[in-house]
N, CA, C and O of each residue as an XYZ file, in Angstrom:
356
protein
N       2.750      9.676     12.224
C       2.870      8.471     11.314
C       1.760      8.439     10.354
O       0.631      8.814     10.668
N       2.077      7.980      9.141
C       1.095      7.848      8.068
C       0.217      6.768      8.386
O       0.653      5.795      9.002
N      -1.129      6.851      7.983
C      -2.108      5.741      8.244
C      -2.405      5.078      6.986
O      -2.710      5.737      5.993
N      -2.322      3.631      6.971
C      -2.419      2.929      5.813
C      -3.726      2.065      5.939
O      -3.839      1.228      6.835
N      -4.682      2.293      5.033
C      -5.968      1.658      5.110
C      -6.024      0.544      3.891
O      -5.584      0.781      2.766
N      -6.585     -0.617      4.253
C      -6.762     -1.585      3.232
C      -8.160     -1.973      3.027
O      -8.850     -2.256      4.006
N      -8.694     -2.015      1.699
C     -10.093     -2.220      1.520
C     -10.499     -3.618      1.918
O      -9.699     -4.533      2.114
N     -11.932     -3.710      2.029
C     -12.494     -5.006      2.558
C     -12.222     -6.170      1.480
O     -12.077     -7.348      1.808
N     -12.171     -5.707      0.172
C     -11.931     -6.890     -0.752
C     -10.485     -7.548     -0.579
O     -10.277     -8.728     -0.861
N      -9.585     -6.754     -0.132
C      -8.161     -7.287      0.104
C      -8.185     -7.989      1.399
O      -7.550     -9.034      1.545
N      -8.922     -7.441      2.398
C      -8.983     -8.147      3.743
C      -9.702     -9.516      3.718
O      -9.633    -10.256      4.700
N     -10.370     -9.853      2.640
C     -10.913    -11.169      2.465
C      -9.811    -12.281      2.239
O      -9.989    -13.464      2.531
N      -8.600    -11.747      1.661
C      -7.638    -12.673      1.335
C      -6.480    -12.781      2.410
O      -5.816    -13.811      2.532
N      -6.287    -11.661      3.170
C      -5.198    -11.571      4.089
C      -5.684    -10.562      5.185
O      -6.295     -9.527      4.918
N      -5.344    -10.979      6.464
C      -5.620    -10.050      7.591
C      -4.808     -8.835      7.477
O      -3.587     -8.897      7.624
N      -5.431     -7.703      7.216
C      -4.714     -6.492      7.053
C      -5.494     -5.310      7.691
O      -6.101     -4.558      6.929
N      -5.524     -5.102      8.940
C      -6.240     -4.018      9.552
C      -5.459     -2.669      9.281
O      -4.314     -2.708      8.832
N      -6.058     -1.552      9.544
C      -5.352     -0.249      9.368
C      -4.041     -0.321     10.098
O      -3.913     -0.893     11.181
N      -3.049      0.305      9.435
C      -1.750      0.280     10.114
C      -1.101      1.647     10.102
O      -1.389      2.415      9.184
N      -0.283      2.001     11.010
C       0.401      3.251     10.993
C       2.003      2.919     10.937
O       2.559      1.996     11.533
N       2.602      3.871     10.100
C       4.061      3.615      9.967
C       4.745      4.967      9.577
O       4.130      5.899      9.058
N       5.956      4.982      9.850
C       6.823      6.236      9.579
C       7.489      5.969      8.339
O       7.793      4.815      8.038
N       7.754      7.009      7.549
C       8.533      6.996      6.349
C       8.491      8.173      5.495
O       7.493      8.894      5.465
N       9.506      8.393      4.819
C       9.527      9.665      3.990
C       8.965      9.384      2.577
O       8.489     10.302      1.908
N       9.022      8.089      2.120
C       8.428      7.665      0.842
C       7.514      6.553      0.965
O       7.517      5.823      1.956
N       6.699      6.399     -0.055
C       5.713      5.275     -0.032
C       6.460      3.875      0.274
O       5.979      3.028      1.027
N       7.553      3.749     -0.322
C       8.281      2.459     -0.107
C       8.621      2.255      1.364
O       8.434      1.177      1.928
N       9.147      3.377      1.990
C       9.538      3.339      3.467
C       8.214      2.874      4.323
O       8.262      2.026      5.214
N       7.176      3.477      3.962
C       5.885      3.137      4.706
C       5.446      1.751      4.504
O       5.072      1.056      5.449
N       5.487      1.317      3.230
C       5.090     -0.006      2.890
C       5.971     -1.064      3.560
O       5.480     -2.031      4.141
N       7.243     -0.857      3.464
C       8.248     -1.824      4.083
C       8.034     -1.886      5.620
O       8.184     -2.939      6.240
N       7.696     -0.782      6.179
C       7.432     -0.794      7.674
C       6.126     -1.632      7.926
O       6.088     -2.414      8.875
N       5.162     -1.487      7.162
C       3.923     -2.190      7.257
C       4.190     -3.687      7.017
O       3.716     -4.531      7.778
N       4.903     -3.995      6.021
C       5.169     -5.403      5.632
C       6.030     -6.110      6.826
O       5.879     -7.302      7.097
N       6.822     -5.376      7.420
C       7.628     -5.901      8.566
C       6.773     -6.398      9.602
O       7.061     -7.422     10.222
N       5.667     -5.685      9.838
C       4.652     -6.070     10.817
C       3.662     -7.182     10.387
O       3.047     -7.884     11.189
N       3.572     -7.270      9.051
C       2.538     -8.228      8.377
C       3.138     -8.725      7.099
O       2.719     -8.345      6.005
N       4.185     -9.633      7.252
C       4.877    -10.186      6.035
C       3.978    -10.817      5.044
O       4.233    -10.685      3.847
N       2.932    -11.500      5.443
C       2.030    -12.181      4.385
C       1.427    -11.113      3.435
O       1.183    -11.415      2.267
N       1.193     -9.920      3.896
C       0.621     -8.946      3.138
C       1.316     -8.437      1.978
O       0.736     -7.928      1.019
N       2.750     -8.604      2.094
C       3.622     -8.089      1.084
C       3.357     -8.760     -0.265
O       3.258     -8.070     -1.279
N       3.237    -10.147     -0.301
C       2.907    -10.816     -1.603
C       1.604    -10.487     -2.287
O       1.466    -10.743     -3.484
N       0.675     -9.951     -1.602
C      -0.519     -9.476     -2.204
C      -0.411     -8.105     -2.819
O      -1.114     -7.762     -3.769
N       0.547     -7.281     -2.215
C       0.562     -5.774     -2.685
C       1.809     -5.700     -3.741
O       1.671     -5.062     -4.785
N       2.808     -6.253     -3.487
C       4.008     -6.074     -4.383
C       4.434     -7.366     -5.112
O       4.222     -8.465     -4.599
N       5.023     -7.230     -6.287
C       5.458     -8.482     -7.052
C       6.812     -8.870     -6.632
O       7.374     -8.207     -5.760
N       7.370     -9.855     -7.156
C       8.685    -10.426     -6.762
C       9.866     -9.439     -6.971
O      10.955     -9.616     -6.426
N       9.570     -8.306     -7.854
C      10.562     -7.328     -8.095
C      10.411     -6.164     -7.151
O      11.265     -5.278     -7.156
N       9.428     -6.118     -6.385
C       9.014     -5.053     -5.334
C       8.230     -3.962     -5.966
O       8.146     -2.929     -5.302
N       7.621     -3.992     -7.161
C       6.783     -3.147     -7.742
C       5.386     -3.497     -7.271
O       5.081     -4.649     -6.963
N       4.478     -2.398     -7.219
C       3.067     -2.549     -6.886
C       2.570     -3.466     -7.992
O       2.861     -3.282     -9.174
N       1.815     -4.455     -7.559
C       1.192     -5.436     -8.553
C       0.197     -4.649     -9.401
O      -0.346     -3.636     -8.959
N      -0.038     -5.135    -10.644
C      -0.853     -4.435    -11.613
C      -2.317     -4.372    -11.142
O      -3.041     -3.416    -11.420
N      -2.718     -5.424    -10.423
C      -4.195     -5.447     -9.951
C      -4.361     -4.594     -8.696
O      -5.467     -4.595     -8.157
N      -3.334     -3.840     -8.160
C      -3.480     -3.154     -6.945
C      -3.481     -1.619     -7.185
O      -2.745     -1.117     -8.034
N      -4.249     -0.956     -6.486
C      -4.259      0.492     -6.509
C      -3.904      1.156     -5.202
O      -4.394      0.770     -4.141
N      -3.023      2.189     -5.288
C      -2.474      2.929     -4.150
C      -2.855      4.348     -4.215
O      -2.531      4.977     -5.222
N      -3.481      4.915     -3.299
C      -3.727      6.422     -3.304
C      -3.144      7.030     -2.021
O      -3.368      6.537     -0.915
N      -2.422      8.070     -2.203
C      -1.780      8.810     -1.196
C      -2.406     10.201     -1.111
O      -2.324     11.041     -2.007
N      -3.044     10.363      0.061
C      -3.711     11.767      0.184
C      -4.648     12.155     -1.015
O      -4.645     13.308     -1.446
N      -5.430     11.202     -1.535
C      -6.271     11.508     -2.564
C      -5.627     11.513     -3.981
O      -6.323     11.808     -4.953
N      -4.361     11.204     -4.116
C      -3.684     11.229     -5.396
C      -3.109      9.797     -5.646
O      -2.440      9.215     -4.792
N      -3.411      9.260     -6.877
C      -2.943      8.005     -7.335
C      -1.407      7.934     -7.264
O      -0.768      8.910     -7.656
N      -0.799      6.895     -6.811
C       0.643      6.697     -6.622
C       1.243      6.784     -8.108
O       0.821      6.131     -9.063
N       2.236      7.650     -8.136
C       2.709      7.826     -9.505
C       3.838      6.874     -9.868
O       4.034      6.494    -11.022
N       4.559      6.516     -8.837
C       5.815      5.632     -9.014
C       5.490      4.191     -8.547
O       5.714      3.830     -7.391
N       4.989      3.437     -9.426
C       4.570      2.069     -8.900
C       5.749      1.124     -8.760
O       5.692      0.140     -8.023
N       6.821      1.439     -9.480
C       8.046      0.524     -9.391
C       8.914      0.866     -8.143
O       9.218     -0.043     -7.371
N       9.291      2.048     -7.936
C      10.240      2.286     -6.754
C       9.456      2.805     -5.589
O       9.955      2.792     -4.463
N       8.132      3.306     -5.831
C       7.341      3.899     -4.663
C       8.131      5.065     -4.029
O       8.234      5.163     -2.806
N       8.666      5.918     -4.857
C       9.445      7.143     -4.331
C       8.567      8.257     -4.079
O       9.062      9.298     -3.647
N       7.297      8.174     -4.299
C       6.346      9.388     -3.986
C       6.533      9.605     -2.421
O       6.614      8.702     -1.589
N       6.583     10.912     -2.189
C       6.789     11.459     -0.882
C       5.517     11.219      0.029
O       4.384     11.288     -0.447
N       5.732     10.961      1.225
C       4.662     10.678      2.259
C       4.883     11.633      3.360
O       6.011     11.818      3.816
N       3.793     12.270      3.819
C       3.915     13.231      4.892
C       3.668     12.495      6.258
O       3.146     11.382      6.195
N       3.969     12.973      7.389
C       3.706     12.304      8.647
C       2.187     11.987      8.975
O       1.813     11.048      9.677
N       1.393     12.899      8.370
C      -0.095     12.613      8.639
C      -0.821     12.195      7.314
O      -2.016     12.430      7.137
N      -0.028     11.561      6.393
C      -0.728     11.134      5.192
C      -1.622      9.936      5.478
O      -1.448      9.161      6.418
N      -2.631      9.858      4.544
C      -3.552      8.732      4.604
C      -3.402      8.022      3.259
O      -3.503      8.618      2.187
N      -3.159      6.734      3.376
C      -2.800      5.902      2.267
C      -3.867      4.769      2.155
O      -4.174      4.051      3.106
N      -4.413      4.675      0.886
C      -5.436      3.574      0.710
C      -4.876      2.627     -0.289
O      -4.404      2.997     -1.364
N      -4.951      1.326      0.124
C      -4.486      0.215     -0.756
C      -5.569     -0.627     -1.100
O      -6.238     -1.150     -0.209
N      -5.814     -0.815     -2.299
C      -6.997     -1.553     -2.774
C      -6.759     -2.399     -4.022
O      -5.892     -2.081     -4.836
N      -7.501     -3.436     -4.165
C      -7.430     -4.226     -5.358
C      -8.264     -3.559     -6.494
O      -9.408     -3.150     -6.297
N      -7.672     -3.480     -7.605
C      -8.331     -2.884     -8.821
C      -9.444     -3.899     -9.200
O      -9.188     -5.101     -9.272
N     -10.665     -3.408     -9.440
C     -11.752     -4.295     -9.809
C     -12.182     -4.033    -11.315
O     -12.177     -2.888    -11.765
N     -12.512     -5.004    -11.991
C     -13.050     -4.896    -13.331
C     -14.180     -5.855    -13.651
O     -14.253     -6.879    -12.972
N     -14.988     -5.658    -14.523
C     -16.021     -6.442    -14.870
C     -16.792     -5.836    -16.029
O     -16.374     -4.816    -16.577
N     -17.899     -6.434    -16.411
C     -18.531     -5.964    -17.581
C     -19.988     -6.402    -17.631
O     -20.697     -6.080    -18.584
């Protein structure tokens, strides 16, 4: 199962401990995680199902390429990091 980690700044808004989920694509994995934690979905994806603009997703050290369909392949032992993008000046 892929492991999905959520950064502390996201955890301040919604309870989201590390999760494990099966899936061939990033969307499969996210949908499995959201099935266990429905409140998290609204923080990560928009109403069209795309990754929100202020969110970053990294799969095995590579930034998620397909933010709309999340068709990027996921391996059984992938590590996925979901984080809020931070800005400032």
